[in-house]
C-alpha positions in Angstrom: 22.1 24.1 -3.9 23.7 20.7 -4.2 21.5 17.6 -4.3 23.0 14.3 -3.1 21.9 10.7 -3.8 22.0 7.8 -1.3 20.9 4.2 -1.0 18.5 3.9 2.0 19.4 0.3 2.5 23.1 1.2 3.0 23.0 4.6 4.6 22.9 4.2 8.4 21.1 7.5 8.8 17.9 6.4 7.0 16.1 4.4 9.8 16.5 7.2 12.3 15.5 9.9 9.8 12.2 8.0 8.9 11.4 7.6 12.6 11.8 11.3 13.2 9.7 12.4 10.3 6.0 13.1 11.2 4.9 12.6 7.5 6.8 9.3 7.1 4.7 6.1 6.6 5.5 2.4 6.6 6.2 2.8 2.9 9.3 4.9 3.7 10.6 2.2 6.1 13.7 0.1 5.6 11.5 -3.0 5.8 9.3 -2.0 2.9 12.3 -1.0 0.7 14.2 -4.2 1.6 11.2 -6.4 0.7 10.9 -4.6 -2.6 14.6 -5.3 -3.3 14.4 -8.9 -2.3 11.3 -9.7 -4.3 11.7 -7.6 -7.4 15.3 -6.4 -7.3 14.1 -2.8 -7.3 17.0 -0.5 -6.3 16.1 2.3 -3.9 17.5 5.7 -4.2 16.9 8.9 -2.2 17.5 12.5 -3.2 18.5 14.9 -0.5 20.2 18.3 0.1 21.9 16.8 3.2 25.7 16.2 2.7 26.9 12.6 3.3 28.6 13.6 6.5 25.7 15.7 8.0 22.5 14.7 9.7 19.9 13.6 7.2 17.1 16.2 7.4 15.2 15.7 4.1 14.7 13.2 1.3 12.6 12.0 -1.6 12.8 8.2 -1.9 12.2 6.3 -5.2 13.0 2.9 -6.6 14.5 2.2 -10.0 12.3 -0.2 -12.1 14.2 -1.7 -15.0 11.7 -3.5 -17.2 11.7 -4.7 -20.8 7.9 -4.5 -20.7 7.2 -1.1 -19.1 10.6 0.6 -19.6 13.2 2.1 -17.3 11.3 4.1 -14.7 11.6 5.6 -11.2 8.7 5.2 -8.9 8.0 6.7 -5.4 7.3 4.0 -4.4 6.3 0.7 -6.0 3.1 -0.9 -4.6 2.8 1.9 -2.1 -0.6 3.6 -1.7 1.2 6.8 -1.1 4.8 8.1 -0.4 5.1 11.6 0.8 8.2 13.7 -0.1 9.9 14.1 3.3 11.1 17.7 2.7 10.0 20.6 4.9 11.8 23.7 3.4 10.6 25.1 0.1 14.1 25.7 -1.2 15.2 22.1 -0.5 12.1 20.7 -2.2 12.6 22.9 -5.3 16.3 21.8 -5.5 15.4 18.1 -5.3 12.6 18.3 -7.8 14.9 20.2 -10.2 17.4 17.3 -9.8 14.6 14.8 -10.7 13.6 16.9 -13.7 17.2 16.9 -14.9 17.5 13.2 -14.4 14.4 12.7 -16.6 15.6 15.2 -19.2 18.8 13.2 -19.5 16.9 10.5 -21.2 17.8 7.8 -18.7 14.3 7.2 -17.5 11.0 6.8 -19.4 9.2 8.4 -16.5 9.6 9.4 -12.8 6.4 9.1 -10.8 5.5 10.6 -7.4 2.7 9.2 -5.3 2.2 11.7 -2.5 -0.6 11.4 0.1 -1.2 15.1 -0.2 -1.2 17.3 -3.3 1.6 19.6 -2.2 4.1 19.0 -5.1 5.6 22.0 -6.8 4.5 22.7 -10.4 7.1 22.0 -12.9 7.3 21.6 -16.7 6.6 18.0 -17.7 5.2 17.0 -14.3 1.9 15.6 -15.4 -1.1 14.2 -13.4 -0.8 10.4 -13.7 -3.7 9.3 -11.5 -6.3 10.4 -8.9 -7.3 8.1 -6.0 -9.3 8.2 -2.8 -7.6 7.5 0.5 -9.6 6.6 3.6 -8.5 6.8 7.2 -10.1 5.9 10.6 -9.4 8.0 13.6 -9.1 5.6 16.6 -8.9 8.4 19.2 -12.6 8.0 19.8 -14.0 5.6 22.4 -15.1 2.1 21.4 -18.7 3.1 21.7 -18.2 6.1 19.4 -16.4 4.0 16.8 -19.1 1.4 16.8 -21.9 4.0 16.6 -20.1 5.4 13.5 -20.6 2.1 11.7 -23.4 1.8 9.2 -26.3 0.2 11.2 -27.4 -2.4 8.7 -24.2 -3.2 6.7 -21.7 -3.1 9.6 -23.3 -3.1 13.1 -25.8 -5.8 12.3 -23.3 -8.0 10.6 -20.9 -7.7 13.5 -23.7 -8.9 15.9 -24.5 -11.7 13.4 -20.8 -12.8 13.5 -20.9 -12.9 17.3 -23.8 -15.3 17.2 -21.9 -17.5 14.7 -19.0 -17.8 17.2 -16.3 -17.1 14.6 -12.7 -17.5 15.8 -10.0 -15.0 15.4 -6.2 -15.6 15.1 -3.3 -13.3 14.3 0.4 -13.6 13.9 3.1 -14.2 11.2 3.4 -18.0 11.0 3.6 -19.9 7.7 0.2 -21.5 8.5 -1.4 -18.1 8.8 0.3 -16.9 5.6 -1.0 -20.0 3.8 -4.5 -19.3 5.0 -4.3 -15.6 4.1 -2.9 -16.4 0.6 -5.6 -18.9 -0.3 -8.3 -16.3 0.6 -6.3 -13.5 -1.2 -6.2 -15.7 -4.3 -10.0 -16.2 -4.2 -10.5 -12.4 -3.9 -8.1 -11.5 -6.7 -9.9 -14.1 -8.9 -13.3 -12.5 -8.2 -11.8 -9.2 -9.4 -10.2 -10.9 -12.4 -6.7 -10.0 -11.3 -3.6 -12.2 -10.6 -2.3 -12.2 -7.1 1.1 -10.9 -6.0 3.6 -13.8 -5.6 3.7 -15.5 -2.2 7.4 -14.6 -2.0 6.4 -10.9 -1.8 4.4 -11.7 1.4 7.2 -13.9 2.8 9.7 -11.2 2.3 7.4 -8.6 3.9 7.1 -10.8 6.9 10.9 -11.3 7.1 11.7 -7.6 6.6 8.9 -6.0 8.6 9.0 -8.4 11.6 6.5 -7.6 14.4 5.3 -4.5 12.5 3.3 -6.9 10.2 0.3 -8.8 11.3 -1.9 -11.4 9.6 -5.4 -11.7 11.0 -7.6 -14.7 10.1 -11.2 -15.3 10.9 -12.5 -18.9 10.8 -15.8 -20.7 11.1 -15.5 -24.3 12.5 -11.8 -24.3 11.7 -12.3 -23.1 8.1 -10.6 -19.8 7.3 -13.2 -17.4 5.7 -11.6 -14.0 5.9 -8.1 -12.5 6.4 -6.3 -9.2 6.3 -2.6 -8.1 6.4 -1.7 -4.9 8.3 1.5 -2.9 8.6 2.5 -0.7 11.5 4.6 2.5 11.6 4.8 4.6 14.8 1.1 5.2 15.9 -0.4 4.4 12.5 -1.7 1.1 11.1 -2.0 0.4 7.4 -4.6 -2.1 6.0 -2.7 -3.3 3.0 -4.1 -6.6 1.7 -7.2 -8.7 2.3 -9.0 -11.8 1.1 -12.3 -13.6 1.9 -14.4 -16.5 0.9 -17.5 -14.9 -0.6 -19.7 -17.9 0.4 -19.4 -16.8 4.0 -20.0 -13.1 3.6 -23.5 -13.4 5.0 -21.9 -14.3 8.4 -20.5 -10.8 8.7 -16.9 -12.1 8.5 -15.2 -9.0 7.1 -17.0 -6.4 9.4 -16.2 -8.7 12.3 -12.6 -8.9 11.2 -12.1 -5.2 10.8 -13.9 -4.4 14.1 -11.6 -6.9 16.0 -8.5 -5.4 14.2 -9.6 -1.9 15.3 -10.1 -2.8 18.9 -6.7 -4.6 19.1 -5.0 -1.6 17.4 -6.6 0.7 19.9 -5.3 -1.4 22.7 -1.8 -1.1 21.2 -1.8 2.7 21.1 -2.6 3.1 17.4 -4.2 6.4 16.7 -5.1 6.1 13.0 -5.8 3.3 10.6 -5.0 3.9 6.9 -7.6 1.9 5.0 -5.6 2.3 1.8 -6.2 3.5 -1.8 -9.3 3.1 -3.9 -9.8 3.7 -7.6 -12.2 6.5 -8.3 -14.6 4.1 -10.0 -14.5 1.4 -7.3 -17.7 2.5 -5.6 -18.1 -0.9 -3.7 -14.8 -0.6 -1.9 -15.2 3.1 -1.1 -18.7 2.4 0.2 -17.4 -0.3 2.5 -14.6 1.9 3.9 -17.0 4.8 4.5 -19.5 2.5 6.2 -16.7 1.6 8.6 -16.4 5.3 9.4 -13.5 6.0 7.1 -12.9 9.7 6.2 -12.2 10.3 2.5 -9.3 12.3 1.0 -7.8 12.6 -2.5 -4.3 11.7 -3.6 -3.1 13.0 -6.9 -0.1 11.1 -8.5 2.2 13.0 -10.8 5.1 12.1 -13.0 7.7 13.4 -15.4 6.8 11.8 -18.7 7.1 12.6 -22.3 3.7 11.0 -23.0 0.3 11.6 -21.7 -1.1 9.7 -18.7 -0.7 6.0 -19.3 -2.7 4.8 -16.3 -6.0 4.9 -18.2 -4.5 2.7 -20.9 -3.1 0.5 -18.1 -6.6 0.1 -16.6 -8.1 -0.8 -20.0 -5.4 -3.5 -20.5 -6.0 -4.9 -17.1 -9.8 -5.1 -17.7 -9.1 -6.8 -21.1 -6.7 -9.3 -19.5 -9.3 -10.0 -16.8 -11.2 -12.2 -19.2 -8.1 -14.4 -19.6 -7.3 -14.4 -15.9 -10.9 -15.5 -15.2 -10.3 -18.7 -17.1 -6.9 -19.6 -15.8 -6.5 -22.4 -13.1 -5.1 -21.3 -9.8 -1.6 -22.4 -10.6 -1.5 -20.5 -13.9 -3.0 -17.4 -12.3 -0.3 -17.4 -9.6 2.3 -17.8 -12.3 0.9 -14.8 -14.2 1.2 -12.7 -11.1 4.7 -13.7 -10.5 5.6 -12.8 -14.1 3.7 -9.5 -14.3 4.1 -7.7 -11.0 7.8 -7.1 -11.3 7.1 -5.0 -14.4 4.3 -3.0 -12.8 5.7 -1.4 -9.7 
């Protein structure tokens, strides 16, 4: 079976194909791929058994990451929490993964990593487990009353009521002002976690490429922004992708209030599911928060073709070690560190 390669940003079939696929997510969309290309110059490539002149019926999409620091790699997809192979027939999937194996065996790539939401990837020599993560989703098909009752009584319900007494204000959109408020809070949060932030150009490009499928939500107290999240929409699913908050105002219930408002607005817009994103297996605080919101947990297993053993544990140790340095950097230097490093990570 012949396997073809295409560029999703140039092939006119791609957008319609993603819209038709029930397993497709916002990370398969042209907007996400275009933002990756604009910000980091990652070149997208899709493998398919559909001939160039036929309807596109299957694909596995990746990005080429050329880095002097981390090597020449292909990733499906950079900065995505998950990216499901959009292939229904077993024989098509086997052919595409065989082509990926051959591409790796040629020595062109240091590794080829797949980040599926499910674990349904065929076994193959050299395809190693590269990471295990928890994904959390919220089912919005329940009534508002049922959703609220599913919240943890003390940690979520009580804080939402407290936020109501504090008369917090809520604004959403995609303006430069909202982006600036979001980024300041995002920087504070990344600093608390001893991590550099993604460059602000990444978020500007996401806004430009995603359009009205991206929303920035900001909660303020007396005109002061205290919490913010960025969400992305695809079909009837919403992805919570980034967030930030001022920890000095957590006692006001800012983040529970922000998520509850986001959930109600999403429900009004016909959203059926909210993807709360990926959590590291040892990030118990984040997982607990998502589950207190009513999030259902599932497991994603990343795999990659690689000549070496899993490098993600080493990567995590390096990040923790670097955290001591990041903790001491002034804001401007921390932002510069993020701008330098993230293009090599993917």
